[in-house]
C-alpha positions, 0 to 999 in steps of 0.5 A: 820532921817532914819539913827537915827532909829537903835540907838533906839535899839543900844543905850540901848545895848551899855549902857548895854555893858558899864555897864557890862565892867565897873560895878565892877569899878563904884560906885553904884550911877554912875552905876544906873545913867548911866542906867537911862541916857541911858534909858531916852536918848533912850526914847527921841530919840524914841519920836523925831523920832515918831513925825517925822515918817510921812511918815513911815521910813524904814532902812536897817541896814548895807546897805543890800538893796533889790536886784530885790525886794528880800533881806535877810537884817535886816530891821527896820520900824519906823512907829507910832505903832512901835516907839510908843511901843519903846518909851513906853518900854523906858519910863517904863524902866526909871520908873523901874530904877528910882523906883529901885534906891538903891532898892537892898541893895547888888548888885550880887557879888558886881557888881553894873552894873549888874541889870541896864545892864540887864534892858537895855538889856531888853529895847533893846530887846523890842525896837528891837521887836517893830521896826523889819520889818522882821519876822526873826529878830522879832524872834531874838529880841523876844528871846533876850527879853525873855532870859533877862526876864528869868534872871531878873525873877530869880534874887533872885537865892537863893530862889527856887521858884524864880528859878522855876518861871523863869524856867517855864517862860523860858520853855513855852516861849521858846517853843513859840519862836520855834513855831514862828521859824518853822512858819517863815521857812514855810513862807520862803520856800513858798516866799523866803522872810523874810521882812513882807511886802514882805512875804505878797506879796509873799503869795498873788502872790501864790494864796489863802491860803492852808495848808502851810499858815494855819500851818505858821499862827498857829505857828507864832500866837502861839508864839506871844499869849504865849508872850501876855499871852492869854488863854490857853497860859497864865499859865507862867505869874502869876507864873513869876509875883509872884517871879519876882522883882517889877521893873521887874513886872512893865515891864512884865505887863506894856509893854512886854505882850502888845508887844505880842498883838502888834506882833499879830496885826503887823504880821496879818496886814503885812503878812496874811491879803491879798488874799493869807493869812488868810481870815478876817472872820477867823482871826476875829473868832480866835481873838474874841474867844480867846479874850473873853475866856481870858477876862473872865478867867482872870477876874474870876481868878483875883477876887479869888486871895489873893496873890496881885501880882498874882491878878495883873497878872491875871488882866493883862491877862483879859485886854489882852483879851480886847486888842485882841477883839479890834484888832480882829474886824479888824477896824481902830477904834478898833486899835485906841482904843486898842492903847490908852487902852495899853498906859493907862493900862501901866501907871496904871498897873506899878503904881499898881505893884510899890505900891505892892512892897512897901507893900512887902518891908515894911511888908514882905507880899503880902497876902491880908488877912495877911495885913488887916489894916497893911498899915493904915499909908501909906495914900499916897500909899493908894490914889495911889492904889485906883486911880489905881483900878479906872483907871483899871475899866476905870474911865473917864478921865483916858487913860484906860477909853478913850481907853475902850470907843473907843474900846467899840464903835468899837466892839459894841453889847454884847462884850461891856458888856464883856468890862464893866464886865471885867473892873468892876471885875479887878478894884473891886479886886484892890479896895477890896485890898485898903479897906482891906489893907490900911484902915482896913475896914471890918472883917479880912477874914477867912483863907482858906486852899485851897489856895496854894499861899497866899503871906504870908512869902515873903522875902522883896526885900531889905536887911531888911524891910523898916522903911521908904518908899523912896521918889522914890518909891512913886514918880514913881507910882504917875508920872505913874498914872499922865501919864495914866491920861494925855492920856485921857485929853491932848488935841489932844493926842488921835488924834496923836495916831490915826494918827500914828496907822491909817497911819501904818494900813490903807495905809496912810489914817486917817479914825478916830479921837477918842474922848470922847462920852456920851456913852463912859463916861457913860459906864466908870462911870458905870464900876467904880461905879460897881467896887466900889459897888462890892468891898464894898460888898466884904468887908462888906459881904465877904461871899456873894462873897468869897470862892475860891471853886467857882473857884477851877477847874480853880485854879487847872489848875494853877498847877505850873507844866511846863509839864501841861503848855506845854500841854495847849499850844498844846491845844491852838495851836490846838484850833487856827487851829480848828478856822481858818481851816473852812475858809481855806478849803472853800477858 
């Protein structure tokens, strides 16, 4: 099985190369079929390896085995979390390709293979990042994933805002990548190693943490938190989502952002968790503070959006905060809950973006105000969108509800209240859109001139507005929501996830079996009921909860100027150092 591990990365890259070489000669249906077949085959391979990943697999690519415990080779690690993230990335790529079947009426320069080739490159980068066992190659896959994401975000190069959003995305996340590379350089100077477990051992042999370890930790974490869109590193995400094609948004919010969170978990556990790394109390402080800040700001900004794609982007930011809190408690139970939460969230969020793409291509708008009542005939899409809102709120038995329940039990105390509130607000924002846009409930909200981005006047992503919604565009979100539901109801699935996570993070000892509890069910129902109530009040009595001025100061920070975003990234890096410095000085 070890020999098959590199194929999880190589197959989509080879598929992309085939489409680039033959895309001009292939008819469109053949190019798109090849893309779907390659992504499906990679997903199947990842799942097969995942089911046989006990004990975890390690493969030194090219035969560059360690000599006397030292190595400079490329190492892939096939454990439960890594293969699970690779399988998730592959399955969502398949869903995005199926959704985009004949999506663009005119491929760029009549090259039918260009879009599926980029999607497969994106998939290969994400799989490589998930399986990387050494820091340098994690950075390499980080960059491949990012570069392809820039191109996909700016696919519609004829539109200035698409190019601007892609450039902002590129500048901010590239600076994050440079931070990671500088941190790797410092750690290599200290240990002479690149494999994560070997760097960890090298730091432990050196003794307690010092300024070099602190700087390396801050730099590496800065790059990963940029990728995961944690506050204050998050500004690129709403701008990118506003202009990226819908299938790309499905991947950005469904799995790429989550890979940043996965990277934080992997790097801390493998590199910095020992006696020579960052003390657990300091790591907890960093992740809990940033997680809480991200959840609160993401939820508030989500509520005050009328641009539906930006609204969904901010809900992703809010849930990123919840994920960071879950891994920040540094317990196996928290890790299990976050893993389930991520799986459920991926299905729900990708489905919501797919439904939003239908609105854009049918009506040429993603403005909640302008679309009031215009989607009444899309009853099936309305049901899917409403279910997505309830899933986002954590309604049992969705996988988001199970992940939320398990994580709430792990974090306990006041942080549980934060989980309920963030889930309520983000779910309510989606349900408010459902009531207004799909059912025409309430009065059409009055125009507010303070909004810089409304979502009106958008160009559909097809050559012309759709008069009939293709079956693939409704089947894909339905399947994604069914998958998110299956995470919470399929017997034994949660135990399998926990086994893989605990085996990777707890030295092979399985210490928890996540399951539904009465408290978790009640809190999930409470979040869903509160979300429905909040959305109802917003529709019936909009003046009670409306008014962008209430979030005006936060909204002004989302300026669209890349220089401002870079400055905030530096503020975030400084905050990281300030949160971890007391423990290092004490050590």
